[in-house]
N, C-alpha and C positions, 0 to 999 in steps of 0.2 A: 825845259823841264819835262820830265817823263809823265805821260798820261797815267792816271790811276786806273788800274783794271782790277777791281775787287775779286774777279774770278781767278786771278793769278795766285791767290793765296791758297796754299794746300789745305785740305780739310783737317789735317792733323796739327796744324799750327794752333797754339793755344789762344783761347779767348780770356780776357780779364773781365770778369763779370761783377766784381765787387764795386757797388756804387759808392759815390762819395757821400759822407755824412756831414751835415752842417750843424755846428753847435747852436744851442739856443733853448728857449723854454719849450717850444713845440718841436717835435721831431720833423726833420726835413731831409730830403735826399737831393743830391746834386744830379741833375739830368741835363742832357744835351738834345737840342732839336736838330735832327738829322734825317734827311730823306722824307720829310713830312711827318715824322713821328718823334716822340720823346724817348730817349734811350737812357737808362740808368746803367752805368758801366761804360765799357769801351765801345766806341762807335766803329762801324765798319772801316771808315777812313783811318781811324787811329790804329786799328788792327792791321791794316795794310801797311801803315808806316812802320809798325813794330816788325812785321814780317820782312819788309824791305831791308831794314837795318840788320836783322838776323841773317837773311840770305847773303847780304854783302859781307857780313862778318864771317860767315861760314866759308865763303870763297877766299877771304883774306887769311883765314886760319889753315887752309889746305897746305900751303908750303911749310907752315910751322909744324903741323902734324907729320908731314912727310920727313922733315928734317929730324924731328924727335925720334921717329921710327927708325931712321937710318943711323942715328947716333946711338940708339939702344936697340940693336937688332934682336936681342933676347926677349924684348917686351912684346906682349900680345897687343893686338889693336885696342883691346879694352884698357890695358895699362896706359897706352899712349893717349887715348881719349880721356882717361882719368887725369893725366898730367895736364892736358889742355884745359879740362874743366877747372882744375885748381887755379891755373893761371888766369883764366877768364873770370872766374868767380871773384877773385881778389880785386878786379877792376870795377865790379858792380854795374856793368853795362847792360845786363839782361836779367830778367826774373828767373827763378828756378825752373818754371815751366818752359820758358823760352830756352834756357840752357839745355834742358833735356832734348828739346826739338833740335837745337843747334848741333848737338853731338850726334844725333841720329842723322842729320843732314850731312855732316862731315863724313860720317861712316859711309853713307850712300854715295857721296861724290868720290870718295876714295875707293869705292867698291870693296870694302872690307867685310 
């Protein structure tokens, strides 16, 4: 199992800060006890997990983007990335903020 290094997460990777709301007569928020503090929203460990998934997905999508660019040589990198976005969005694997980061990451890895 890979050791979690929270410092590996790029600063531009999105945080999900929306806390969970619990129904009932009195207002309640869902919080998690992590690192000695209560956190409403995403914990650093959860953010690491989402980043790790997105980084892996970006690397898996590199050959897909390259193949699409080769198949459609008249398309700009933005058009190719738009096609990748449509395909991945239909799967529901990542949030919109994560999708934006994912496409920037693919663009960086492809040096476009």
